[in-house]
C-alpha positions in Angstrom: 106.5 48.4 -69.1 109.5 50.7 -68.0 111.3 51.7 -64.9 109.0 54.2 -62.6 106.3 54.1 -64.9 102.9 52.0 -64.7 102.4 49.5 -67.0 100.1 50.1 -70.4 98.6 47.3 -72.5 96.6 47.4 -75.5 93.9 45.1 -75.4 91.9 43.2 -78.3 94.9 42.9 -81.1 94.2 40.9 -83.9 97.3 39.6 -85.8 96.3 37.2 -88.6 99.2 34.7 -90.3 101.2 37.1 -93.0 99.6 40.0 -91.8 100.3 43.1 -89.9 98.1 45.1 -87.6 98.7 48.5 -86.4 99.9 51.2 -85.5 99.8 50.2 -81.9 100.0 52.9 -79.3 100.6 51.9 -75.6 100.1 54.7 -73.1 102.7 54.2 -69.7 101.0 56.0 -66.8 103.3 57.7 -64.5 102.8 55.4 -61.5 103.2 56.0 -57.6 105.7 54.4 -55.1 104.9 52.2 -52.8 107.7 52.3 -50.1 108.2 51.6 -45.9 110.0 48.8 -44.1 109.7 45.0 -43.3 109.9 44.7 -39.6 110.0 41.3 -37.6 106.3 41.0 -35.6 108.1 40.1 -32.7 110.6 42.7 -31.5 110.7 45.4 -34.4 114.2 44.4 -36.0 114.6 45.3 -39.4 114.3 42.4 -42.0 117.3 43.1 -44.0 117.0 40.8 -47.9 113.4 40.5 -47.4 111.6 40.5 -51.0 108.8 42.9 -51.5 106.7 42.4 -54.5 103.7 43.8 -55.8 101.3 41.0 -55.8 99.5 40.1 -59.1 98.7 36.8 -60.0 97.1 37.3 -62.6 99.3 39.3 -64.3 100.9 38.6 -67.5 103.9 41.3 -66.6 106.8 40.6 -64.1 106.0 42.0 -60.6 107.2 45.6 -59.8 109.3 44.3 -56.6 112.1 45.7 -54.5 114.6 44.1 -51.6 114.6 45.6 -48.2 117.4 47.2 -46.9 120.0 46.9 -43.9 117.5 48.7 -42.3 114.7 46.7 -43.4 113.2 50.2 -46.0 112.1 49.4 -49.2 110.9 51.5 -52.3 108.5 50.2 -55.3 108.0 52.7 -57.8 105.7 53.0 -61.4 102.9 51.3 -59.3 99.6 51.7 -61.0 96.9 53.4 -59.5 94.0 51.7 -57.6 94.1 48.8 -54.7 96.8 46.4 -54.6 98.3 44.2 -52.3 102.1 43.6 -51.4 103.6 40.5 -50.5 106.9 40.1 -48.6 109.0 37.1 -48.0 112.5 36.2 -46.2 113.5 32.5 -45.6 112.5 32.0 -41.4 109.4 33.4 -41.4 106.4 33.5 -42.2 105.3 35.5 -46.3 102.7 38.2 -45.5 100.5 39.7 -47.7 99.9 43.1 -46.5 96.5 44.1 -48.5 94.0 47.0 -48.8 96.6 49.3 -49.9 95.3 52.2 -51.8 97.4 53.8 -54.8 97.2 57.1 -56.2 97.6 58.5 -59.8 100.9 60.2 -58.5 103.1 60.2 -54.8 104.0 57.8 -52.4 102.2 55.5 -50.1 103.6 54.4 -47.0 102.9 50.8 -45.9 105.3 49.1 -43.2 104.7 45.1 -43.3 106.1 42.6 -40.1 106.9 39.2 -40.8 106.0 36.9 -38.1 107.9 33.2 -37.7 105.4 31.2 -38.5 104.4 27.2 -36.7 105.0 24.1 -38.5 102.6 23.8 -41.6 101.9 27.6 -41.8 102.4 28.9 -45.2 101.3 32.4 -45.6 99.3 35.3 -43.8 97.2 37.6 -45.0 94.5 40.3 -43.7 90.9 39.6 -45.2 87.9 37.3 -45.0 89.4 33.9 -45.8 87.6 32.9 -49.2 88.5 31.8 -52.5 86.5 33.3 -55.6 85.7 31.6 -58.9 84.1 32.6 -62.2 80.5 31.4 -62.9 78.7 32.1 -66.0 79.2 36.1 -66.3 79.4 36.1 -62.3 82.1 35.7 -59.6 81.1 33.2 -56.7 82.4 32.2 -53.8 84.4 28.9 -54.5 85.6 27.7 -50.9 85.5 29.5 -47.6 88.0 28.7 -44.7 87.4 27.2 -41.5 87.8 29.6 -38.8 87.7 32.7 -41.1 86.1 35.7 -41.2 84.0 34.7 -44.0 82.7 31.7 -41.9 82.5 33.5 -39.3 80.0 36.1 -40.7 78.1 34.0 -42.7 79.3 33.3 -46.1 78.6 30.2 -48.2 80.2 28.5 -50.9 78.5 29.1 -53.8 77.3 32.8 -52.8 76.6 34.7 -56.5 78.8 38.4 -55.5 76.2 41.3 -56.5 78.5 43.9 -54.9 81.5 44.9 -52.7 80.8 48.3 -50.7 77.6 49.5 -52.8 80.1 49.1 -55.7 78.4 46.9 -58.4 81.5 44.2 -59.9 79.3 43.5 -62.9 82.2 44.2 -65.2 85.1 43.2 -63.1 87.4 40.6 -62.8 88.1 38.3 -60.0 91.6 40.2 -59.6 90.0 43.6 -58.9 87.0 41.6 -56.6 89.4 40.4 -54.4 91.4 43.6 -54.1 88.2 45.4 -53.1 87.1 42.9 -50.4 91.0 42.6 -48.6 91.5 45.2 -46.2 93.3 45.5 -43.2 91.8 43.5 -39.8 89.2 45.0 -38.3 87.8 47.0 -40.6 84.3 45.5 -42.6 83.2 45.1 -45.9 79.5 45.1 -46.8 79.1 42.4 -49.6 75.4 41.6 -51.1 75.4 38.2 -52.4 72.6 35.8 -54.1 72.2 32.6 -52.4 70.8 29.7 -54.3 67.4 29.4 -52.7 67.2 32.7 -50.7 67.4 35.4 -52.9 69.7 38.3 -52.0 71.5 38.6 -49.1 73.7 41.6 -47.5 76.3 40.5 -45.3 79.4 43.2 -43.0 82.3 40.6 -42.8 85.0 42.6 -40.2 88.5 41.3 -42.2 90.4 39.7 -39.8 94.2 38.1 -40.0 94.4 35.0 -41.5 97.3 32.2 -41.7 96.6 29.6 -44.7 98.3 26.5 -44.0 99.7 23.1 -46.3 97.5 20.9 -46.8 98.6 17.3 -44.6 99.7 14.8 -47.3 98.9 11.3 -47.5 100.5 8.4 -46.2 103.3 7.3 -48.5 103.6 10.6 -50.0 106.6 12.9 -49.1 
């Protein structure tokens, strides 16, 4: 990776003991910028010092990030084209995952992020459906569904095998790519075709919402 450019990869490189592999060519894309302001949800005041990063937990590279200035403004450069989520954190606020950001090949995307002060036991908030995915064989299934989440309210269930997202086949996609397709702004719907054991194919339209993830209560005797 390099400043201002999208990262590049050379995949499937085999290196034998004592051998030499190459030449290897890695192409870095131009990348685009994601910019905006981090504001307090209660009154719209700027949240200076908030850490904003492109949220890609499966990436082997360090996340692209920036720190909000005194006006709450941030800019992250060199973001690869495609759907992304951006995470903002600041002590005293609930971590926010801004989802459904469609980044072009070049130029910039503007996305403001609002941080709320969470209640006791709340960890972070994101906009999506509230389901966890897992790899199963050559496909991707719903591993779990959060209580009172849009996924639960609109009929998704543990064990559902995802076939398409908004009509797009996910057969050749990894989990992180499928997650980004499903995430998006609250109030917008995503259409999932799933296969349910014993029932066959189902088409479900799930309206995304604001999902708050809470800490699991610790058993007695544990700190």
